[in-house]
C-alpha positions as CSV (number, residue, x, y, z in Angstrom):
1,M,0.0,0.0,0.0
2,N,1.4,3.4,-1.0
3,F,1.4,6.5,1.2
4,N,-1.6,8.1,-0.5
5,E,-3.7,4.9,0.1
6,K,-2.5,4.7,3.7
7,I,-3.3,8.2,4.6
8,Q,-6.8,7.9,3.1
9,E,-7.5,4.6,4.9
10,L,-6.3,6.0,8.3
11,R,-8.4,9.1,7.9
12,K,-11.5,7.1,6.8
13,N,-11.1,4.5,9.5
14,R,-11.4,7.3,12.1
15,N,-14.3,8.9,10.3
16,I,-12.4,12.1,9.7
17,T,-13.3,14.2,6.7
18,Q,-10.7,15.7,4.5
19,E,-11.9,19.1,5.7
20,K,-11.5,18.2,9.4
21,F,-8.1,16.6,8.8
22,A,-7.0,19.7,7.0
23,E,-8.2,21.8,10.0
24,M,-6.2,19.6,12.3
25,L,-3.1,20.2,10.3
26,N,-3.9,23.9,9.6
27,I,-3.7,23.4,5.8
28,S,-6.3,23.4,3.0
29,R,-8.6,20.6,2.1
30,Q,-7.2,20.7,-1.4
31,A,-3.7,19.8,0.0
32,V,-5.2,16.7,1.7
33,A,-6.9,15.8,-1.5
34,K,-3.6,16.1,-3.5
35,W,-1.9,13.8,-0.9
36,E,-4.6,11.2,-1.2
37,T,-4.4,11.2,-5.0
38,G,-0.6,10.9,-4.9
39,E,-0.2,14.3,-6.7
40,T,1.9,15.7,-3.9
41,Y,3.4,14.7,-0.5
42,P,3.3,16.5,2.8
43,D,6.4,18.2,4.1
44,I,8.3,16.7,7.0
45,N,6.6,18.8,9.7
46,N,3.2,17.6,8.4
47,L,4.4,14.0,8.2
48,I,5.3,14.2,11.9
49,L,1.9,15.7,12.8
50,I,0.1,13.0,10.8
51,S,2.2,10.3,12.5
52,N,1.1,11.8,15.9
53,I,-2.6,12.2,14.9
54,F,-2.9,8.6,13.8
55,N,-0.4,7.2,16.3
56,V,1.7,5.4,13.7
57,S,5.4,5.5,13.0
58,L,6.8,7.5,10.1
59,D,8.2,4.1,8.8
60,R,4.6,2.8,8.6
61,L,3.4,5.9,6.8
62,L,6.2,6.2,4.3
63,K,7.4,2.7,3.5
64,N,5.6,0.7,0.8
65,D,4.0,-2.4,2.3
66,S,5.2,-4.6,-0.5
67,C,8.8,-4.0,0.5
């Protein structure tokens, strides 16, 4: 599973909308949408926040599961 799939799954499993997730990170909903489509990636500061929000390691977020 790729990063974009993981982030979307983590968000949906916790019933968090893209809008709410964006508010939690103080970013736009469009930025979240771009992450979830794989168009862009969050910066390191946002990756750390995401890791904390979902209580998962950066390794789990970033490494492809097929490795």
